[in-house]
C-alpha positions in Angstrom: -51.7 -155.6 36.2 -49.1 -157.2 33.9 -48.2 -155.8 30.5 -50.4 -158.3 28.7 -53.5 -157.3 30.6 -52.6 -153.6 30.4 -52.2 -154.0 26.6 -55.5 -155.9 26.3 -57.2 -153.2 28.3 -55.6 -150.6 26.0 -56.8 -152.4 22.9 -60.4 -152.6 24.2 -60.2 -148.9 25.3 -58.8 -147.8 21.9 -61.7 -149.7 20.2 -64.1 -148.0 22.5 -62.6 -144.6 21.9 -63.0 -145.0 18.1 -66.6 -146.0 18.6 -67.3 -143.1 20.9 -65.7 -140.7 18.5 -67.8 -142.1 15.6 -71.0 -141.9 17.6 -70.2 -138.4 18.8 -69.8 -137.2 15.3 -72.9 -139.0 14.1 -74.9 -137.5 17.0 -73.7 -134.0 16.0 -74.9 -134.8 12.4 -78.3 -135.8 13.7 -78.6 -132.9 16.1 -77.7 -130.4 13.3 -80.1 -132.3 11.0 -77.3 -132.9 8.5 -78.3 -136.6 8.5 -81.5 -138.3 9.6 -81.2 -140.5 12.7 -81.9 -143.5 10.5 -79.8 -142.3 7.6 -76.5 -143.9 8.4 -74.9 -146.8 6.5 -73.0 -149.1 8.8 -69.7 -148.4 7.0 -70.5 -144.6 6.8 -70.3 -144.8 3.0 -72.8 -142.0 2.8 -70.7 -139.7 4.9 -67.3 -137.9 4.6 -64.2 -139.8 3.7 -62.9 -139.3 7.3 -66.1 -140.9 8.7 -65.6 -143.8 6.3 -62.0 -144.3 7.4 -63.1 -144.0 11.1 -65.7 -146.8 10.5 -63.0 -148.9 8.9 -60.4 -148.2 11.6 -63.0 -149.2 14.3 -63.9 -152.3 12.3 -60.2 -153.2 12.0 -60.0 -153.2 15.8 -63.1 -155.3 16.2 -61.9 -157.8 13.7 -58.6 -158.2 15.4 -59.9 -158.2 19.0 -60.9 -161.9 19.1 -57.6 -163.0 17.6 -55.1 -160.9 19.3 -57.1 -160.3 22.5 -57.8 -164.0 22.6 -54.1 -164.8 22.5 -53.5 -162.4 25.3 -56.3 -163.8 27.4 -55.1 -167.4 26.7 -51.7 -166.4 27.9 -53.0 -164.9 31.1 -55.4 -167.7 31.9 -52.8 -170.3 31.2 -50.3 -168.5 33.4 -48.0 -168.0 30.4 -48.1 -164.2 30.2 -44.3 -164.4 30.1 -44.8 -165.2 26.4 -46.9 -162.2 25.7 -45.6 -159.6 28.2 -42.4 -158.6 26.3 -44.3 -157.7 23.1 -47.6 -156.6 24.6 -46.9 -152.9 24.4 -45.3 -153.2 20.9 -48.6 -154.8 19.8 -50.7 -152.1 21.3 -48.5 -149.3 19.9 -48.7 -150.9 16.4 -52.5 -151.2 16.7 -52.9 -147.5 17.7 -50.5 -146.4 15.1 -52.3 -148.3 12.4 -55.6 -146.6 13.3 -54.1 -143.1 13.6 -52.5 -143.4 10.2 -55.8 -144.8 8.8 -57.6 -141.7 10.1 -55.1 -139.1 8.9 -54.0 -140.0 5.4 -54.4 -142.2 2.4 -51.1 -141.2 0.7 -49.1 -144.1 -0.7 -46.5 -143.6 2.1 -49.3 -143.6 4.8 -50.8 -146.8 3.3 -47.4 -148.5 3.4 -46.8 -147.4 7.0 -50.3 -148.5 8.0 -49.6 -151.9 6.4 -46.3 -152.1 8.3 -48.1 -151.5 11.6 -50.6 -154.2 10.7 -47.8 -156.6 9.7 -46.1 -156.0 13.0 -49.3 -157.0 14.8 -49.6 -160.1 12.7 -45.9 -161.0 13.4 -46.5 -160.6 17.1 -49.7 -162.6 17.0 -48.1 -165.4 15.0 -45.1 -165.5 17.5 -47.5 -165.6 20.4 -49.6 -168.4 18.9 -46.5 -170.5 18.1 -45.1 -169.9 21.6 -48.4 -170.5 23.3 -48.9 -173.7 21.2 -45.6 -175.0 22.5 -44.0 -175.1 19.0 -40.9 -173.1 20.0 -40.4 -174.5 23.5 
């Protein structure tokens, strides 16, 4: 598998990991009767701050998947993964880093680092879109 498909698989797997983590914690809350099975808000706003950040970190992945994943898929289908391969792992690392920072801290430094990781993803995505659109060829 080329770097683009590996990174896309990693992106999907990371999104799935965050979902499984959230649902495992929610299941524990239901089993221990801390929360009723129908007592969850979609954004976890009625749960701990960590659970709220986890819901948002997962949502960030899902929001980005059609855009960034779409660009990676377009590159592979069009036979142009040479455009996306060099930065595919950079993108994936920035995506995971953004989520990990989101889960671990809300300090001003952490928020700045989280935004930096997001900005890196946007930069990579814009570069890919421009290159795949033939604007820099």
